[in-house]
C-alpha positions in Angstrom: 27.6 -4.4 122.8 27.0 -1.0 124.3 23.8 0.2 125.9 22.5 3.7 125.5 19.5 5.1 127.3 17.5 7.5 125.2 16.5 10.8 126.8 12.9 9.6 127.1 14.0 6.4 128.9 16.3 8.4 131.2 13.3 10.6 132.0 11.2 7.5 132.7 13.9 6.2 135.0 14.1 9.6 136.8 10.3 9.7 137.2 10.3 6.3 138.8 13.1 7.3 141.1 11.3 10.5 142.2 8.0 8.8 142.8 9.4 6.0 144.9 12.1 8.0 146.7 9.4 10.4 148.0 8.3 7.5 150.2 11.4 5.4 150.5 14.8 6.5 149.2 16.2 3.0 150.0 13.5 1.3 147.9 14.2 3.7 145.0 17.9 2.9 145.2 17.2 -0.9 145.2 14.8 -0.6 142.2 17.3 1.6 140.3 20.0 -1.0 141.0 17.7 -3.7 139.4 17.3 -1.5 136.3 21.1 -1.1 136.1 21.7 -4.9 136.5 19.1 -5.7 133.9 20.6 -3.3 131.4 24.1 -4.7 132.2 22.9 -8.2 131.3 21.8 -6.8 127.9 25.4 -6.0 127.0 26.2 -9.7 126.9 22.8 -11.1 126.0 20.9 -8.5 124.0 18.2 -10.9 123.0 17.5 -11.7 126.7 14.1 -9.9 126.5 11.1 -11.2 124.6 10.0 -9.7 121.3 8.2 -6.4 122.1 4.6 -5.3 121.3 6.1 -2.7 118.9 7.7 -4.4 115.9 11.5 -4.2 116.1 11.6 -3.8 119.9 12.3 -6.2 122.7 11.0 -6.1 126.3 12.7 -7.2 129.5 11.0 -7.3 132.9 13.6 -6.3 135.5 10.9 -6.1 138.3 7.3 -7.4 138.3 6.2 -3.8 138.1 8.4 -2.5 135.3 9.2 -3.2 131.7 12.3 -2.1 129.8 11.6 -1.5 126.1 14.6 -1.6 123.9 15.9 -2.2 120.4 19.1 -3.6 119.0 20.9 -1.7 116.4 23.2 -3.6 114.0 24.3 -6.0 116.8 26.5 -3.2 118.2 24.1 -1.0 120.3 21.1 -1.6 122.6 18.9 1.5 122.8 16.8 1.6 125.9 13.6 3.3 124.6 11.3 3.4 127.6 10.8 2.2 131.2 7.1 1.5 131.6 5.1 0.5 134.7 3.5 -2.9 133.9 0.1 -1.6 135.0 0.2 1.0 132.2 -1.2 0.3 128.8 1.7 -0.4 126.5 2.0 0.7 123.9 0.0 3.8 124.7 -2.9 4.6 122.4 -1.6 8.1 121.9 2.0 8.4 123.0 3.4 11.7 124.1 6.8 10.6 122.8 7.9 12.0 119.4 8.9 9.7 116.6 12.6 9.7 116.1 15.6 8.0 117.7 14.2 4.9 119.3 10.6 5.2 118.1 10.7 5.0 114.3 7.1 3.7 114.2 3.9 5.1 115.6 3.2 3.6 119.1 -0.6 3.5 118.6 -0.5 0.3 116.4 
């Protein structure tokens, strides 16, 4: 099983890095490593996460403060759709993300 980060999820990850690294580059590096390890586990165990709040997605908590939202495509690819802080409302009432690859349904359901 291969794992692909969508551009939106990559941006989420970069935003987390930037925010945390401004105070502690070491903490940002450790957290990013947790994200990498969690996604690495999905290559062998794609159903590791629980069913997501958005139908067709799954969610994995790599750290108490972050949720990885992903979907499995034809048992061949895991698409990482978003990396969301657990304090944030998910799904967002009005998501800034466009529908398309990774988000085939509206997020305000």
